[in-house]
N, C-alpha and C positions, 0 to 999 in steps of 0.2 A: 604415752610416755613423753615427758618433757625433753627439752634439749639435753643431750647426754653430757655436755660440759658445763652445765649450770646446776648448782645445788638445788635440791628440792625443798619446798617449804614444808615445815613441820606440820603434821596433822594426819588424820585418818587417810589411808590409801584406798584408792578404788580397786575393784577387782582386777582391772586391766593393769594398773600400776603394780599390784602385787604379783601378777603373772610375769611382768617384766623383770621384777626382782628375782623370781625363781629361774627365769631364763638366763639372766646374768650369772647367777650362782652356778647353774649347770655348765655354762661355758667356762667359768672360773675353774671348776673341778676338771673339766675336760682338758684344760690347758696344762694341768699337772702332768699329763702323760708325756709332754714334751721333754720332761726330765729323763725319760726312759729311752729316748731316741739317740742311739750312739752314732757319732760321726767318725770319720777315718783318722783325723788328726789327733795328736796327743796333747795333753796339757803341757805347758812349758817346762814343768819339772820332770816330765816323762813318766809320771806315776800311773797314769791310766789315760784312756781316750776321753775326749770331751763329749758332752752330750749337747743336743741342740738348744736346750733351755739355757745352758751356760753360755753357749755361743751367742744367743740372742741378747742375753744380759750384757755380755762383754761388748757387743756392738753398740748397745745403748750408752755404755760408758764411753766407748771410743767416739761415738758421735758427739758427745759433750766435750771431750778433751781436744779433739782435732778440729772443731768448727772454726776456730780462729785462724787456721791455716788454709782454709778452703778458698778456692779461686772464685767461687760464686757466693753471694749472700744466700743464706739458707734460713728457713724458719726452723729453729732448733727444736722446738717442741714437736713439730710435725715430723722432723727427721728422727727424733728419738722414738716416737710412737711407731713410725715405719720400721725402724730397726727391730723393735720388740715384736712386731706382727709378721715380719716378712717371711719367716720360716715356720710359722705355726701350722701350716698345712702338712708339715712332716709328721704330725701326729698320726695321720692316716696314710700319707704317701711315702713315708720313710725318707731317709737321707740318701740323695744320689750323689756319689763322689764327684767332686768338682771336675776331675779330669776323666770321668767315665766316657768311654766311646762305644759302649755296648748297647744292646737293645733297651736297657734300663734308662739310658739317657734319652732314647727316642720316645719313650712313653712318659717322661717326666712331666711334661706340661699337662697331659690328659689326667694323670694321677693327681696332680696338684689342683687342677680345676675342680675335680670331683671332691677333693678334700675341702677346698674353699667353699663349695656349695653347702656341704654338710655342716662344717664347723661355724662359719659365719651365719648360717641359717638358724643356728641355735639361739643366737642373741636376739634381743628386742630389735625390731625392724630398723630403726634409725641408727642404732649402734652397729648392727650387723652391716649395714650399707657403708658406714664410715670405715670399719675395719676392711671390708672388701675393697673399698676405694683406695685405701693405703696400700694394700697388697698389690692391686692391679697397677697402681702408679709406679711402685717399685719395679714390677715386672716389665713395664713399658720403658722405664728409664728416661722419661721425657720432661722431667722437671728438675730444677736445681737440687731439691731435696732427694729425689730418686737417684740422681747421678752421684750425689754426695754419699748416700747410704750404700750404694753399689760399690763405690770406691773403698769405703770403710770395710764392707763385707769381703772384698777381695784382699785387702792388705792385712786384715786381722789374722786369718789363718796362715798367711805367709810369714808374719812376724812370729807366731807361735811355733811354726815348723822350724824356722831358723834358730829360735831359742832352744828348742828341744833337741835339735840335732838331725832333723829331716827324716825321722824314721818312716813316717807315712809316705813321703815321697820315694824313699828307697824301696819300700814294700811294693809300690806300684810302678816303679821304673820311671818316675817323673824327673826330668832333667832340668838344669838351670834354664835353658832356653824355653822350655814349656812353661815354667813358672812365670817367666817374663812375658811371654806371648799372651798368656791367659789374663794376667793381672795388670800389666803395665798400661794397656789402652784405657783402662777404667780409672786406675789410681793416679797416674801421672798428670792427666789434665785437671783433675779435681783437687789433688793434694800433692803438688810437686815436691814440697819439702819432705813430706812423709815418705814419698816414693824414693827419694834420694837416700834417705836413711835405711829404708827397707832393702834397697839394692846393696848398700854397704854391708848389711848383715847377711844378705844372701851370698855375696862374694866371700865374706869371711867363712861362712859355713862351707862353701865350695872349696876354698883354699885348705880348709881343715879336713877335707875328704868326706864330708857329711852329705854333700850334694853332688850328683853326677854333673861334671862341667860341660857336657855336650849341649 
């Protein structure tokens, strides 16, 4: 298989190249299952819960629209790809609630590692390695792109919960201070202006009785 980000030349494909096409198509179809992974938070209009495919798409959009406000320069193309890939392991591992403190949270990493092995292993080798690299980079959080995507990943559900009225937070007893403690350390350094607006919305939801003020 040639470089995955370069267009192939037109002509007969070798057996190996055709096998890579079939592998890519298999992964594409596997990825459809992400639409069936339900998350805890609701859509902003409160009509139903969000699924992980929607969350990943929304993060890709957020990565594009918030990049100009980031405190570090980021490779936007890499950041968007990372946002789209970062939760694909939930096809096998399922969604672990962000504020979970049960045994499920303790097994999250092992479940997601196993999912990454299987899912990225479906792809042609070079592409599978690229996807795995993006996923691992996000998990480590040690590059500007990873820190930026992590910030976007933390602030997006916060904004949706504030807009919807905090139903998921109330269902699980999540207080204002827990929202700030979990998200602020990632969002504020990377996107201080966005964090300030998110806090304003959180405070408005708290004042309206939608969020526990503790």
